C-alpha positions as CSV (number, residue, x, y, z in Angstrom):
1,M,7.3,95.2,-23.6
2,A,7.6,91.5,-22.9
3,D,10.8,89.3,-21.3
4,K,11.8,87.3,-24.0
5,V,14.7,85.9,-21.9
6,G,14.5,82.2,-22.3
7,R,12.2,81.6,-24.8
8,T,13.1,78.9,-28.2
9,P,13.9,80.6,-31.0
10,V,10.6,80.3,-33.7
11,R,12.2,77.2,-36.3
12,T,11.9,77.1,-40.1
13,G,9.8,75.2,-41.7
14,G,12.8,72.7,-42.9
15,E,13.3,72.7,-39.8
16,R,10.3,71.2,-38.7
17,I,10.3,69.3,-41.3
18,R,13.2,67.7,-40.5
19,K,11.8,67.7,-37.0
20,L,9.6,65.5,-38.4
21,A,10.7,63.2,-40.8
22,Q,13.2,61.9,-37.5
23,A,10.5,61.6,-35.2
24,A,8.4,60.0,-37.8
25,L,12.2,57.7,-38.1
26,N,12.2,56.4,-35.0
27,A,8.3,56.2,-34.3
28,D,9.6,54.0,-37.1
29,V,12.4,51.7,-36.0
30,T,10.9,51.5,-32.7
31,V,7.2,50.4,-34.6
32,E,9.2,47.6,-35.8
33,Q,11.6,46.6,-32.2
34,V,7.8,46.0,-30.8
35,D,6.8,44.5,-34.3
36,T,10.5,41.7,-33.3
37,I,9.8,41.4,-29.2
38,L,6.0,40.4,-30.6
39,E,6.8,38.2,-33.1
40,G,9.6,36.2,-30.6
41,L,7.2,36.5,-27.9
42,S,4.5,35.1,-30.5
43,E,7.2,31.8,-31.4
44,T,7.4,31.5,-27.7
45,L,3.9,31.5,-26.8
46,N,3.4,28.7,-29.5
47,D,5.8,26.6,-27.5
48,L,5.1,27.0,-24.2
49,N,1.6,25.7,-25.9
50,H,3.1,22.8,-26.6
51,S,5.3,22.3,-23.6
52,T,1.9,22.5,-22.5
53,A,0.3,19.8,-23.9
54,N,2.9,17.3,-23.4
55,L,3.3,18.2,-19.9
56,D,-0.9,17.7,-20.0
57,A,-0.1,14.3,-21.8
58,T,2.3,13.6,-18.9
59,L,0.4,14.2,-16.4
60,V,-2.7,11.6,-18.2
61,R,-0.1,9.0,-18.0
62,F,0.6,9.7,-14.4
63,N,-2.2,9.2,-13.4
64,D,-3.2,6.4,-14.9
65,T,-1.2,4.7,-13.7
66,I,-1.2,5.8,-10.2
67,S,-4.8,4.2,-9.9
68,R,-3.5,1.2,-11.1
69,I,-1.3,1.5,-8.2
70,N,-4.1,1.8,-6.3
71,E,-6.3,-1.2,-7.9
72,L,-3.4,-2.9,-7.4
73,A,-2.9,-2.2,-3.6
74,P,-5.9,-3.7,-2.3
75,R,-4.6,-7.4,-3.9
76,L,-0.9,-6.7,-2.7
77,H,-2.4,-6.6,0.8
78,G,-3.9,-9.8,-0.4
79,V,-0.6,-11.4,-0.4
80,V,1.2,-9.8,2.5
81,D,-1.5,-11.3,4.3
82,R,-1.0,-15.4,2.6
83,M,2.3,-14.4,3.4
84,E,2.1,-13.5,7.3
85,G,0.0,-17.2,7.4
86,I,3.5,-18.6,5.4
87,V,5.7,-17.0,7.9
88,V,3.7,-18.3,11.0
89,R,3.2,-21.4,9.9
90,V,7.1,-22.6,9.0
91,E,7.5,-20.9,12.7
92,R,5.2,-22.8,14.1
93,I,7.9,-26.2,11.6
94,V,10.1,-25.0,12.8
95,G,9.1,-24.9,16.6
96,I,7.7,-28.2,16.9
97,G,11.2,-29.9,15.2
98,E,13.3,-27.3,17.3
99,S,11.1,-29.2,20.6
100,V,11.6,-33.1,18.8
101,I,15.3,-32.7,18.4
102,S,16.2,-31.5,22.0
103,P,15.8,-34.5,23.0
104,L,17.4,-36.3,20.8
105,T,20.3,-33.1,20.9
106,A,20.7,-34.9,24.6
107,T,20.5,-37.6,23.7
108,D,23.7,-38.1,21.2
109,Q,25.3,-35.8,24.0
110,A,25.3,-38.2,26.4
111,I,26.5,-40.7,24.5
112,R,29.6,-38.4,23.4
113,G,30.5,-37.7,26.3
114,V,29.6,-41.9,27.6
115,V,31.9,-42.9,25.0
116,S,34.5,-40.0,25.1
117,R,35.0,-40.7,28.2
118,L,35.2,-44.7,28.2
119,R,37.6,-43.2,25.5
120,H,39.3,-41.7,27.9
121,S,39.5,-44.2,30.4
122,A,40.2,-47.0,28.3
123,G,43.6,-44.9,27.4
124,L,42.7,-44.4,23.6
């Protein structure tokens, strides 16, 4: 005799149909869930595509701005060179002015010292 311990009992036709119907319903629910997820993913990808297009436009503007800055750099370098030339000339003018003023300042100090001594000796 064959050992029948641990074997599943034989199902009837109605049980099989109910089991298959339940499996079909579960599969239908799963397909609906996957469809919902795919619709959400599709919307997300559309939004991402729009964002990427905006990013592309921003990068084009940024690249244009960088190009303009690169074009301005030599002109700014020229302006800095001219400003340095002006500063050198102003420093020379100030140096000449200081050279001219220093004898006058020394003379002014000497005269003030003499006048001060005269006032002091006269008691004024």
